[in-house]
N, C-alpha and C positions, 0 to 999 in steps of 0.2 A: 417419352416412349419406356425409357427404363421402370419409370412409377407402373406402368400397364400393364408393361412385362412382368413383373413383378405383381401385381395386383392379378392375373389370370393365373401364376402359380402358385399361389396361394395358398388355398383350396387341399392342393396337390400335397404341399407339406406338412401341411395341419390335419389331413384324413388319417397318419397312418398313426398320431398318436391318442384317437378314438379308439377304442373298446366295443368288442360286441363281448357281452356276458348275457348269461341266465340267469334270471333269480329264483326262487324255492318251489314258481310253480311252473318253471319251463317259458316263460314270455322273455324274447330276447330285450334288453337294454343295452344302449346305447350310449357309454360312457364319454365323455370330453377331454379336451386338454387337462392334463394332470394325472390321466389314466387310471386306475381304479383305486377306491377308498376303502379299505377290511371294512366290516358292517361293526356295529354298536356290539362290542361285550365277546368276550374271548370266557366259553363255557367250555370247563375242562374237568373230566372225570376221574378223580385222585384214586378212589378206590374204595375194598369195603376190610375193616379188621376182621379178628374174631371172633361171632357170634358172644357174647356174651350171659349169663345172666343175670335175671331178676327178681330173683326169691326178695330182694329185699324192700323193693317197691320202685327200686330205681334201676337203671342201666348205665354201666363206665363204662368209656373207653380211653383207658388210659394211653395218652401221647398217640393221641391221632395222626397218621399222617395230614397234612391239610395243604399240603403243596407251596408253591412258590412264593415268601413274604413281597407282596406290595403292596402301595400307598390307597390302593383302590380293593384289595380284596378281599370278596365277599364268600364267607363258606358258608355253605350250605349242607343241610345234616337231613338226609331223608331216616327218619326212623320207624323203626317196625319194634312193636311189643305183643308178644303172640304168648296167649296161656288154654291150656289142656282143657279149658271148658269156655260152653260159649255164652260169656259173660267175658268182656272185654274191660280191659282196665285204660281211664281215663287217659291222659297226659295235660300232667299242671303243669309244668314249665322244662324248658333246654339249658344247661349252659353249656357253652362254650370256653377253655380256660380259664374257666371262673367268671365270665362275665353272661349274664343274660341275653338269650340270642330272642329274636322275634316268631313265634307259632306265628306261621304264614292259615298253615291248615291242619287240621287231626278229626279224622274220623274214627268209626268202629264198626267191623262185624260181629253183630250179633244173631244175624238171621238164622243162621242155622250152620252146617259144617260139624264139626268137630271140633275146633279149638276158634277164641274171641282174639280178636286181631284187633291193633290200634297201627295206622299208618298216618306220619305227618311226615308234614317239610317246616324246618325252622332254617333260619341265615343272623347270620354276623357279621361284620366288613370286623374282618383281624387283619391288622396293619403288618403286625411282625412273625416270627418263630416259622418254622417249618411244621410242630408236633402241637397238637393241645388237648387237653382231657375233654372229652363231650360227652353229658352227662344228663340223660333222657329222663323225667319224676314224672312217676303215675298215681294214681286212687290206692293202688296196692301193688301185693306184688304179682309176676309171671313165673312164664315159666323161662323166653331165651326174647334178647334183645337184638337186634340187627341194627348196623349203620351203613351207610351208603355215603360217602361224603364227595363233593363239585367245590369249584369256586367257577367266582366268574368276578372277572376286570373288565376298566374299559364300559362301564352301565353308564344309562344317564342318571337310573335311579337304584338305588339296593331297594324300595323297596315293590313287589314284584307288582306287575301290570294288570295280573287277575289271577284268581286260584279257584278249584274247584275240586270236585270227590264226587262217588257215586260209589255204591253201595249195594247187592245184589242177590240173591239167596239162590236164583239159580242162573247161569245164561253168562252174559260175558260183561262186564264193567263197563262202560264209554260215559268222557265227562268232556264238555269245552274251556274254553281259555280263548280269550283275545287274544293279541299279537301287535301289538307298536311299532310300528318302525323297522327296522332290524333289529330282529328280537333271539331271545332264547328260553326254549322250557325242558323241564325235568317233568317224569314224571314214578311213579309209585305202586307197584300191582302186590297184593295176594293173594292167596287161594288158599282153603280151609277144609275143602270137601272133596271126597271124589279120590281119582289117582293123580299122584305128584306129575306134575304138565308146564314146561316151558312155554311160557304165552309168546303171541306175536302181537306184538308192536303196530300200532295204526297213528298215525300223524307225530311220530316220535322214531327220525329213522336209524336210530344207534339205542341198542340194547348192551345197555352197561355191565348187567348184573344178572342173575339168572342163579338159585340156592336155594332147598330143603331147609328149614328151621331144625339147628338140634334141639332132640327133646320132643317136639309134637310132630304127631302121624294122623294123616297128610300134611301137611304145611308147607308153600314158596312164597319166595318174592320177588321180586323181578324189578329194576328199575332203568327206565330208559333217559336218553335227549337228544335236542338236534339245537345249532345255532344257524346262523342266517336265514332267520324264518323271516319270509317280507309278511306287513301289516294283512291279518287275517281274523276275521269278526262274525262269529268266532271257527277259532282250529278245534275240528273234531281229535280227541285223543283217546286208543278204547286200547284194549290187550283181550285175546282172544286164545284162550288155553282149553285143555279137557278137564279144567274141573269146574266145580261149581260154589257158592261162598266163597265170592269176591269183593271184591274193592280196588278202586284205584285210586290214586290224591294223585294234580297237577299245580306247578304253579310257574307259570315268564314275565322274565324280565325285559327291560330296553334301555 
């Protein structure tokens, strides 16, 4: 009799341990005993140091903030190199703390506008320290370099799931990347014609940075990110602004 009573009561006892949560697209998920499991990867926007000159053909950000040290900290460097002529420099290499980073995606805007722009995403696992000198080396001199730093921990792989880019002479840039499992993504946008205008991001929920570029008018740079993304193949990422001669680069991790 006691066993029958216990079996009758067991579902009622266990049900409060379940939770209903929403995934990235609003679908309801029922999680069982043990409660909610945090998503893979903690993506953090660290910041953007002061813009620097690139007249030597490289740009150096001395002792840039790279966040809290961790045994699996991936430092993600979003670099922009802007030139006052419509002939962008190509990126040759990136170092973080004197060590070579992996350049995942790099593209140039030479189509039109008043400036030549290179946008790129690179990364390196850096386990110690809270600052590091970050250097971008290019094919020649340019006017100004801009850096945005993110960190990612708790990932399955330091290699991106996907990267992509899009360059447009008019209209707004849009690209697609795959999201696997519970993932995170970053994007970098640049515009170089028309009136300076802050972009509205689609596909990345948080605009982390937006600024004009010192010494180059018009030109503007913006970065955005999102964590806890569900599997999506592909996910569209775009940036809409009042500018033309634009480009976008993006990468995702799991």
